[in-house]
N, C-alpha and C positions, 0 to 999 in steps of 0.2 A: 504493500499500500504505500509505504513511504517512497519507493522508487517511482511508483506511478505518478505520485503527487509532484516529485521533483521533475520528472519528465514533462508533466503538464506545465509546470512553471517555466521551464526552460522554452517549451513551445510558445507559450503566451509572450515571453521576453522577445523571442525571435520575431513573433508576429507584430510586436510593438515597434521593434527596430525597423521591420520592413516598412510599416506604416509611416514612421518618421522619415525614412528615406524617401518614400514616395512624396511625402509633404515637401521635402527639401527639392525634390526634382520640380514640383510645381512652382516653387518659389523661383527656382533657376529659370524656368520657362518665362516667368514674368519679367525677370531681369534681362533675358535675351530679347523679349518683345521690346522692352524699353531701350535696349542697346541698338536696336535695328531703326530707331527713329532718330530725329535730328539731335536729341540730347546725347545719344550714344555716338553718333557721327561727330559731333562736336568734341567729344572727349579726345578724338584723334587729331584735333587741332586744325581741321579743315573743313570747309563748307562750300557747296556749289550753289549759287543763286542764279535763277533764270530772271533776266531783266530785259527790258526793251532797249533797242539801240538807235531808234530813229525819233525819239520823243524830247525835243528840247525842254530843259527844265525838270524832266522826270526821269528819263533813262536815255542817255545819248552816248554813243560810242565815238570817240575821236582817236583814231590810231588804236592802240590797245588799252586805251583808258575810257572807263565808263564814269559818267557824272549825272547828277539829277536827284531829286527828292526821294525817288524810289531807292536808288543806290545808297543814300545816306541812311534810309530805314533799314536796308539790309545790313549796313555796317553796325547800326545800333543793335539789331538783333544778334549778329555774330558776336559783338562784344559782350552781350548779356549771357551768351553761351559760352564764354571764355575763349572765343577764337579771335585772334588779332586780325587786323586788315590784311597781313601778309599771308594769312591762311585762307583768304577768300578767293574763290574763282567764280568769275562771272560768265554766264553763258547766254548769248543772245536768243530771245524767245520772241515769237510773233503770237497773235491771238489764237491762232488755230492749233498751236502745238503745246500749249501750257499744260493741258491735262496729260497728253501722252509723255511729255518730258517727265512729269512727277511720277507717273504710274511705271514708267520704264527705269526709274532711277537715274536718269541723265542729269537731274537737277535734285537738290535736297528741299529747296524752297522756291517759290515764284513770287517775286516782288515786282509786278509789271502791270500797273494800272488794271489789276485783276478784279473785276466786279464780283462780289459775292451774290450768288443767286441759288435757287433752290435745285435748279437742274445740274449746276456744277457741284453742289454739296453732296450729290449722289455719288460722286466719284472721287472727290478730293476733300481735304479738310481745310478750314480757313481760320487763321488767327485774324483778329482785328475786328472791325474796320479801323484803319489808321487814317483814312480820309473819306469825306462824303463829297463826291462830284455830282455833276448833272449834265446830261446830254444837251448839246447846243449845236449851232451851225456856224461854220466859218464861211464867209462869202466875200466877194469883191467889195471894195468900199462903196462903189456906186450901185450895188445890187438892191433890188426892190423887195428881196426876200425878207420877211419880218418875223418868221417862226415857221414851225412845221406844218402849220395850216395853209401855207402858201408854196408847198412843195409840189403840187399837182403838175405833171408834165416836165418838172425839172430833173436834171441829171444830178443825182446825189452820190457821193463817194464815201465808202467806209471800208472797214477791214473785214475780210472773210472770217467767219466764226466769232465775231465780236458781238456784244450785246447791242451796241448801237445799230449795226447792220440788221440784226433780227427784228429790232423794234420798227425800223423803216419798212421792212418787209411785212410785217404783221399789222402795223397801226396806220401806215401812210403809203397804202398800196398804189396810189396814183402817181407816186414819185418813181422815177427811173433809177434804180439802184445800180451803181457801178461799184464792184468789189476788187480790191487789191489785197496783197499780203502785207502791206505796211502803209501807215498813214502818210509817211513822206511821199509815197507815189501818188496818194490822193492830192496832197497839197500841190506837187509838181503839175498834176492835171488840172487843178484849179488855176494855177498861174498861167498855164497854157491855153485856158479857155475851153479844155474838153469837158469840164464838169461845171455846174453852177453853184455847188456847195459841197463842203465836206462836213460830215457829222461824226462826232464822238463826244468825249467828255469835256466840259468847258475848259478845264484847266490845261488839258492837252492842245486844245486849239489856241488858247491864249499863248502858249509856248511857242507855237508856230508863228503866229502873228507878230510876235515880239522879235523875231529873227531880223538881223539887218537887212537881208535880201528881200524881205517882204514888207518892211516898214512902209506903212501909208497905203499898201496895196490891198490889204484884207481887214476885216473886222469880225468880231465875234458878235453875232446877233444879240445875245444877252437875254434869251428867253429859254430858260432851261425847262425841259419837258420830261425829266425823270430824276430819280435819285439813285446814284451809283456809289454803293459803299465799297471802297477799296480794301481788299484783304490780302493776307499773306498765305499763299497756297502751300500745302503740304500733303503728304500721303494720307489717304482716307483714314487709316487705322492708327495714326500717330496722335492720340488724344493728349498724351502727356507732353508732347512737343508743342502742341497747339496751345494748351494752357499756359506753358512756359513763355511762349511768344507774347501772349496777353499780358503776362506779368512784367515782361520786359518793356512793353509798350506803356504800361502804367507807370512804371518807374521813369521812363523817358518824358512823360508828360509832366511828372513831378520835379525832375531835376533839370529841366530846361533843354535837354539835348534834343527833344522833338522840335521845339521852336527853333533851335540852331540849325537843324537839318533844313527847315523850311527857309529861314532867313538867307542861308547860304546858296540856295538854289532858286526855288520859285519866288522867294521873297525879293529878288533882284527885279522883278517885274513891278514892284510897288505894292503889291497886295500883301496885307498883313497876315501873319500866321494864324491859322484857325486853331480854335481850342479843341484838343482831342478830347472827345466825350468818352471817358474811361467806362461809363456806365453800359455802354453799347459793345464792350469787348466780350461778347458772350456766344460767339458762333461756333465754338468747337463741338463736334459731335461725339 
């Protein structure tokens, strides 16, 4: 009887150890999942950001250098994750490849005038919003276009896969939509008289209108017809990374680095820095 009881005790001890081991494995799996996100990637000292390359004041590539407000936001996030500027790699993205780049792992995050919407949230996660823009129209200075209601029969240019292009297709069907893969091509077409207007977010259009080669030639109509919350895109399952981004943005709003990012880029247009509404930083899935 004593041997039987000892055998049973040894068996129970073995089962308990096995259960503990299984629990340890579960914990490890959680750590592995966390390590696979941006927090784990940042621990290696490097991060890849997808940014625009043709949007003055927001994301503009000159040679091998990227500048603009979105680029500064990327730097703030990298710093908050412990990654120095020397550990940042920028990869040019266009509107149509932002989701694929995140899903395929070509970039770790996208900071590229990336509007948060329900359709995109099905496939990627969003930190932010870090800025609220609004769709508007860029037209020649002498244009009689006064807003979206006067676009019937007009040639309107936007970027393939962008929210502004889809809005023109669905809400202003009488307009003749021309689509390119970059807004800079739309602006070139506007300058050449091939299109009557360019549509995207107001702040992007203001950046183009302020360029030296277009000074006095274009105007932003100034009649916004949407609300476009810009977010930081990352992989769909990286909730921990998304929450960390929001924490970093809250800190940036408090310590002045958010305002400095604006003042050093878009602020040069004379527009005062917006107040980042930290109460809206709740988009993580």
